[in-house]
N, C-alpha and C positions, 0 to 999 in steps of 0.2 A: 590484691584483689584482682580476679579475672572476670571477663564478661563473655557469655556465649551469645552469638548473634543467630537469629532466624530471619527469613525474608518473608515479608508480609505483601501479598498482592494488592495493588491499588486498583480497585475495580472501576474506577472511573476514567482511567487514562487509556487512550487508544493511540497506536503508532501505525501509520500507513505510508507506504512507498509506491510512487508511481514511476514505473519504468518507461519513461518517454524517450523518443528518438533523439530529441535535441536537449532534454533536460531530465535527470533523475532527481525527483522532488520527494522530499520526506516532510511529514507532518506529525506533531503531537497535539492531541486535543483532550480536553477534559469534559466529561458529560455530567450535567447537573441532574437533579432529581426529576426534572421535566422532560429529560431527554434532549436538551439543547446543549450544543457544544460551544466551548470557548477554545480558541486556538492558543496553545502554550508556546509552541515554537514551530518554526518551518525553516528548511534549508534546502539549497538546491546544488547539485553537482553536475559538472559537465561529463556526459558519458564517454566522450572520446571514441565514438564509433563502436562502443561496446553493445549498444542496442541498435538493431537494424530493422526498420519497419515494425516497430513495436515488439520485436522479439529479441531475447538475449543472444548476442553474437559472440561475445568474449566473456566466458565465465569468470576468469580471474579479474579482469578489469571492472566488471559489475560488482564483484565481491569488494573491491577496493572502495568504489564509489559509496556502496551501502554502508560499509564500516566507518568511512568518513562521516556519513550522515549521523550514524548512531554514536559516534564519539562526540560529535558537536552537541547532540541532544543531551547526552549523559552529563557533559560538563555543565550544563545549565539546569539539570534536575536536582542539584543539591544532594548528592549521595544516593539518588535512586538509579535503579538499573532497568534497561529495557530487556525483557526476556523474549519477546516475540513480536512480529510485525505482520500487518496485512499487506498484501502485494496485489497490485492491479495489473491485469493483462489486457492487451488489445491489439494483438498482432494480426498480420494479414491473413493468417489461417483460420481465424475465428468465424463462425457462421451458425446459423441455426438450423436444425433438422427436425422434421416432424416424426412423432412417435405415438403410437396409440396402445393403450392397454385397456382391457375389458374383462368384466367378470359377470357371472350370472347370478341374480338374485332369486331366491326361492319364492314360489307363489305365496302371496298373502304377506310377505315381508316388506319392510321399508329399508331404504338405503341407510346404513348406520356409519358411525365414525370408523369403525373396524373395516368397512368396506373401503372407505377412502384411504385408509392406511395400507390396506392390502394392495391397492392400485400403485400407491407410491412406492412401496418396496419392490414390486414387480418392475417398476420403471428404473429404480436405482440399480437393478441387477443388469439391465440392459448395457451391452458393450457395443458401441458403434464400431464399424469396420474402419481400421486404419486411422482411428481418431480417439481422442480423449474427451470424455464428457466432463465439462467444467462447471456446468450449472444447469439445473433442471427449472425451467420457468413454470409457476403455478399453472395447472392445466384448465382447460374448458371441459365441463362435464355435460354428458348427454344420457338421458334415460330413454331407452327405446328410440333413439334418434332425435329426441326433443331436447334443445338446450335447456340446462338447469343451472342458474347461478349458484344456488345453495341447494345441492342435491340431498343433503342429509335430511331424513324424514320423508322423502318423496317415495311413492309407490307407484305401480302400474295401475292403469285404469281397469285392466282385466286381472282381478285378484286370483284367478283360478290358474293362470299360467306364470311361469317365471318370466323375468324380463332382464334386459341387459343394461348394465352401467358401464359406461365408456368414458375414459379420460384421454383427451387429446393434448399432448404435451409438445412443448417446443424445448429442445435441448441444445444448448450452446456447446459447441465442440471445437476442438483445435488440434493441432498436430501433438502427438504424445510427448514431444521433447520439451514442450512449455513447462510442464510441471517438473520434469527431470532437472532442467537447467536452473530453475528457481531454487530447488533443493540444493544443487551443487553449489550455487552462489552463497545462499543465505544460511541454510542448515550446516553445510559441510565447512565452508570457509569462514563465514561470519559467526558460526556457532549460536545462531539465534533461531528459535522455532518459528514456523510459518503459520500464523494464527488462521490464515484463510487466503485463498486465491480468489479474487473478486474480478468479474468481467467488467472492465472499466466502462465501455459504452452504456451498459445497463445501469450501472451505478450513477453515471452522469445524468442519464434520462430520468432516473428517480429523484435526483437532486434538482433538476431544473424544470421538469414538466409537472403541472398540477394534475390532479385526478380528472378534472374537467376537461383538460386538453388531451389527455390519454382517451377519454370517452368520445370526445368529438372526432377525434382522428388527428394524428400529428406525427411528423417525422422529424426526428432529431438527427442533424448532419454535423458531425464533428470534424472539422478540417484540422488534422495534426501535422507535425513536420514530416512524418514518415507514412502515415496512412490516413484514410478518411473513412470514418465509420458511419453507418446509416441504421437507425433504429425506427421502425414504424409501428405505431399504435392505433388501435381502433376499438370502441366499446370497452376501454380499460385493459385490453389484452395485447401482448407483444405479437404482432403478425410476422415480423422477420427482423433479424439483425445480421448485417454483413459488414465486411471490411474491404475497402478498395485499396490496393497497394500503390496509391499515389498520394503524395502530400506536398506541403509547401517546399520541402527540400528539393523535390524534383524540379520545381520552377527555378529555384536558385541555381541548381546545376546547369539548367538550360541556359541561363543567363551568361554563365562563364564562357559560352561559346562567343561572347564578345570580347574574348581575350582579357578577362578581368579574373581576379581571385575569387574564391567563394565568399570571402568577408565583404569584398566590394559588391559582389553580386547581390548578396542579402540586403545590403544597404540600399542598392538601387531598387530592388523589389519593394521594399517598405516605403522608402521615401518618395519614389518617383513612378513606381510601376502602377499599372492598371489593367484589370482583365477585360476591359472594353475600350474601344478606340477613343482617344482624347481629341476633342476639337482643337483646331488651330495649332496642332503639335508638329506639323510637317517640317517646320524649319527650327524647331527647338532642340537644344542639346544640353547635356549636363556634363560637367567637368568632374572627374574623380582623381584622387591622388594614388598613383601607383609608385612602385619602387623605382622605376625608370624615369619618373616624371608625370605630369598630368596627362589624362586620357580623355577624350571628348567622346561622348556616347549620344547617339541620336535617340530622341524619344520614340520616333517611329519604330526603329529597330528594336529597342527595349520592350515596347509595349506589343510589337507583333510576336515576339517570343512568348511573352506572358500570356496573351490572349490565346494562342494556340494550345498551350498546355492547360490553361484553366477551362477551355471549352471541353477538352477531353475528360477533365475531372467531373464537370458538371453533367456531361453526357452520361458518364458512369453512375453518378448520384440519381439522375433521372431514371435510368434503366432499372436500378435496384429498387426504387420506390414503387414504380409501376408494376414490378414483378409481384409486389405484396399487395397493392390496392390501386383502384382508380383514384387519380389525384382529386377528382370532385368529392370524394368522400373524406378527404382530410379537412374536416371543419376548422381546425386550428392551424392549418398551414404547415410550413416547414420552419423550424427553429435552427438557427445557426450557432455553433460553438467552436472553440478551438483558436489558437493564436493565428493560424493561416487564413481563418475566415475573415480577418480584419483587412485583407488586401483590398485596396480600392477597386471598385467595380465588380467585385465577385457576387455581392448580393443582387446587383442589377442583372448580371448575366444569368444567374440562377432563376431570377424571377421571369426573365424573358423566355427561358426554356420551359419552365413549369407552368407558368400562367396562373399561379396561386400566390397568396400573401406569404411573404418571408420576412422573418425579423430575427433580431438577436435577442437572447435572453441571458438572465443571470441566475443564480441560486435562489431558490424559493424563500420566501420570508420565514422567519422563526425557526431557522435551522441552526444557524451560527450567530453567536453574540458578537457584535463589534467587527474589527478588521474589514471594514468596508473596501479598503484598498485591495485585499486579497479576494473577497468574495465578488468583486467586479472585475477582476482581472482573469482573462481566459487562461493565462498560464498556470493558475492555481485552482481553477474550478475542478479539474480532474482529481487532484489528490484530495481536496476537501471532500468530494463526493465518496472517494474510497474510505476516508475517515468516518463518515456518517453511517457507512454500513458495518463499522466495527461493533462487536458485541462482547468479545472476549478481552479480558484485562490483559494489557501488555507491559505494565511497568510494576516493579516491585521496590521496596525499600527495606533496608535492614532494621530490625526491631531488637531491642535488648530484652532478653527473657529474664524477667526480675526473679523468677524462681530458682535460678542457678547461680545467683550472686554468692561468693564465698567471703565470710568475714576474715579479715587479715589484721595482724598486729600493726597498729598505726606507727610504731617506732621502727621495728625491723622489717615490716611488709612481708613477714612470714605468714604462712598458713596457720591454721589451728593446730595445736598440739594433738597428737594421737590419743584418743580416749580408749585405753585398753580396757577390756571387761575385767570383771573381778577374777575370773579364772586366770586370766594372763598375769594379773598383778599378783595373785597368789602364787602362781608358779614362779614369777620373777623374785618374790620375796624369799621363797623356800629354797631357791637356788644357792648352793654353797659359793662363797666368794673364792675367786682364783688366787692363789698366793702370789705376792708381789716378788718380782725378780730382785735378787740381791744387787745392790749397786756395786759397780766395778771399783776396785781400789784406785785412789788418785795418787800418782807419784809426786815426790817432792818438787820436782821441776815444774810440773803442771800447776801445783798449788801456788808456788812463788809467782809464776807467770800471771796467774788469774789476779792475785793480790796487786801486783805492779801495774796491771792493766787498769784496774779500778781506781787505784790510788793516782796513777798518772793522769787519768782523765779528770779527777777533781783538782789535781795540782795545776793543770792547764787551765781549768774553769776559773779558779779564784786568781790566778795570775792576771787573766784578762779583766776581771772586776776591779 
């Protein structure tokens, strides 16, 4: 018996990978009928400098990390296979640009769904100069210069004249190599399809910010290891998204100027560092273990380095926000995310600069079931937000096709005998038998030898008995 396998797509499984500077993190989630996810598995790989400021720097090493994640996932998926993955991008070249498309509506007509689709198709054909369009944000619509939240069905007040329908888009663009490097790493080397490239800062904003926060005005600031992203919302719309090429790793490298390794510098930053001056720290020191013995580090020296770089980062964050909106219109203030945002004193430093309320946030309720240790951990918030954006099935499983089973003989395991048609049976019956060849004559010596051989065998047998 043999079986033929086919592969059936499992529509509820989504696989996402976050190409972070400090960690490449993968996740497998299962979506239930209500659209709520359960986390099936998650893994993390050390990128070993193959991701630089959110962009792929070494294609080969990135492919190795992604392959390692996929193998770990498939080992736990009990015979299922990962066919494709969603990939998040958040490199320093990402930014939003403004783009406007407009069409004229005939006199006496109203705006239709076809008009909205025509504007979208025109926008999709737009090619930014020296950049790749990664995502088109849903636009704001204007009829003869008047804002319309739901333009379908709207007409001009003057029915005798044609009127203009305008769509004002925000397009997220990045350098052209982003898409190319992802394809080289995942499609060419890992042999997996890319289900979609997701703009990571916007996915995180959708997972963390409520509709009310976006309506009132809010800025999401994600402090990562390689970059810091800023997304600003008002009246439910994205006003701007930009990426600052400074992150927590830059502070760590600054601390190495105290003649310590990066590992020790990271420890000092997390455990003893502060972005604002620490009271009564003039005479305090901390001892760290180095290869050559203990080294004593002054709190003043450590925090002076951290404060200088933290101020530079917060100044850039402030500048990006006020380019988009006056801070007084951010009714929901600033929300902090990312592992680097947990550094002591950073929230106070940003509050002092912006003079508005600043708080930390977590994933919104009713998006993910369980795994509170993950959903409250900044290290995993980004990859979870990417998973939540997935819509295309990423996992398949082999299924036995019952229709192609072949019945076999239970004893010989041979397949069924050939069933000739009556035509072939008739032809076979009518065929004249071939003459049997005459046996060759046996010599006397050969005959005696055969008899002696058989008799000798039995003589030996009975002798033993």
